[in-house]
C-alpha positions in Angstrom: -39.5 29.6 -25.3 -36.3 28.0 -23.5 -34.6 26.0 -25.4 -32.1 23.9 -23.2 -29.7 23.7 -25.8 -28.9 27.0 -26.0 -29.0 27.6 -22.6 -25.9 24.8 -22.1 -24.4 26.2 -25.2 -24.1 29.4 -23.1 -22.7 27.7 -20.4 -20.4 26.0 -22.1 -18.8 29.2 -24.0 -19.3 31.1 -20.7 -17.2 28.5 -18.7 -14.6 28.6 -21.8 -14.2 32.4 -21.3 -13.8 32.8 -17.6 -10.5 32.0 -17.6 -9.6 34.5 -20.3 -12.0 37.2 -18.7 -9.8 36.6 -15.2 -6.7 36.9 -17.1 -7.6 40.6 -18.7 -8.8 41.8 -15.1 -5.7 40.6 -13.3 -3.5 42.1 -16.3 -5.2 45.7 -15.8 -5.1 45.4 -12.2 -1.5 44.8 -12.3 -0.6 47.3 -14.3 -2.0 49.9 -12.2 -1.3 48.7 -9.2 2.7 47.7 -9.7 3.8 50.9 -10.8 2.5 54.1 -9.0 3.6 57.3 -8.8 4.5 58.3 -5.1 6.3 61.6 -2.7 8.9 61.0 -0.7 11.9 62.9 0.8 15.3 62.1 -0.7 17.2 60.7 2.2 20.3 59.2 0.3 22.0 59.9 -2.6 24.1 57.2 -3.8 25.2 58.5 -7.2 24.2 60.9 -10.1 21.9 58.5 -11.2 20.3 56.7 -8.1 18.9 57.7 -4.6 16.8 57.0 -1.5 13.6 57.9 -0.9 11.5 57.5 2.0 7.9 57.8 1.4 5.0 59.5 3.6 4.3 55.7 4.8 7.8 55.1 6.0 8.7 53.0 2.9 12.4 53.5 1.6 12.5 52.9 -2.0 15.6 52.9 -4.1 15.2 55.2 -7.5 17.2 54.9 -10.5 16.6 58.1 -12.4 15.3 57.0 -16.1 16.7 58.0 -19.2 19.9 59.0 -17.7 23.2 57.8 -17.3 25.8 59.5 -14.9 29.4 58.7 -14.5 30.0 55.9 -11.9 31.4 56.9 -8.4 35.3 56.1 -9.2 35.1 57.7 -12.7 36.0 61.0 -13.9 33.0 63.5 -12.7 31.4 60.5 -10.5 31.6 62.5 -7.5 30.9 65.6 -9.1 27.9 64.0 -10.6 26.5 63.0 -7.1 27.1 66.1 -5.7 25.2 68.1 -8.5 22.0 65.7 -8.0 22.7 66.4 -4.1 22.5 70.2 -4.5 19.4 69.6 -6.1 17.8 67.0 -4.1 19.2 65.9 -1.0 16.7 66.2 2.0 14.0 67.9 -0.3 10.2 66.3 -0.5 9.9 65.2 -4.3 7.3 63.6 -6.6 8.8 60.3 -8.7 6.8 59.3 -11.7 7.1 55.7 -11.5 8.0 53.5 -15.0 8.8 50.1 -14.3 11.6 48.3 -11.9 15.0 47.5 -13.1 16.6 44.1 -13.1 18.0 44.9 -9.6 14.3 45.7 -8.5 15.5 49.7 -8.2 12.6 51.8 -9.5 13.1 53.6 -12.8 11.6 56.8 -12.5 11.4 60.5 -13.2 12.0 62.9 -10.2 10.1 66.0 -10.1 11.3 68.7 -7.6 8.6 71.6 -7.8 7.3 70.3 -11.0 11.2 70.6 -12.4 12.3 67.3 -14.1 15.6 66.5 -12.4 16.4 63.8 -14.5 16.6 66.5 -17.5 18.4 68.8 -15.4 21.2 66.5 -14.9 21.6 65.8 -18.6 21.3 69.6 -19.3 24.3 70.7 -17.2 26.5 68.2 -18.0 26.6 65.7 -15.1 24.8 62.8 -17.0 24.5 61.4 -20.6 21.3 60.4 -21.9 21.0 57.0 -21.3 21.7 54.3 -24.1 20.8 50.8 -24.3 22.5 48.7 -26.8 23.8 52.3 -28.2 20.4 53.3 -28.7 19.0 56.3 -26.8 14.7 56.3 -26.8 14.5 59.5 -25.3 15.5 62.1 -27.7 15.0 65.2 -25.4 17.8 63.7 -23.7 19.9 63.3 -26.2 19.1 67.0 -27.5 20.3 68.5 -24.1 23.0 66.1 -23.9 24.1 67.6 -27.3 23.8 71.3 -26.4 25.5 70.6 -22.7 28.3 69.2 -24.9 28.3 71.9 -27.1 28.4 74.0 -24.4 31.3 72.2 -22.5 29.2 72.1 -19.2 30.3 69.6 -16.6 31.9 66.4 -17.9 31.7 68.2 -21.4 35.2 70.1 -20.1 36.8 66.9 -20.4 38.0 66.5 -23.8 37.6 63.0 -23.9 35.0 62.2 -21.2 34.2 58.1 -21.1 30.5 57.3 -21.3 29.7 55.6 -18.4 28.9 52.1 -20.1 32.2 51.9 -21.6 33.6 52.8 -18.2 31.7 49.8 -16.7 32.5 47.3 -19.9 36.7 48.3 -19.7 36.2 47.3 -15.4 34.8 43.8 -16.1 
């Protein structure tokens, strides 16, 4: 038999849960829509860890290579780092696995060229450090690649006393 009290209780509960359900749905939609992997052509290599990519929809996206930190432009090996990255991907079609946005609204991502991880290649060949936040590197593979490049004196590791980009930036303030 129909019970009006139960029905109104059900409506009351559903009315209270509706905002929560809407928030949950929006959360999942925003996570899938905000960060999307994409393809595009590298139209500009800004430095050893930042490039501009033109997507097939003619949208220019600035990408900061995730988990690496390259020498600054005016720093020793800064120009060599930019040139090496350009030799790998300038004017080429790449795939970007986007992770998130940084504080400057650049896409943080991993760049792939024919399934080769370009971010790893930069560290492996001594043209970038493993990125560290407050002295801690989250990507252990990048730290391993950095250590091997350092042992083999590749790229910037030919220098007896290379200055990490975060120290260079701190000293220039």
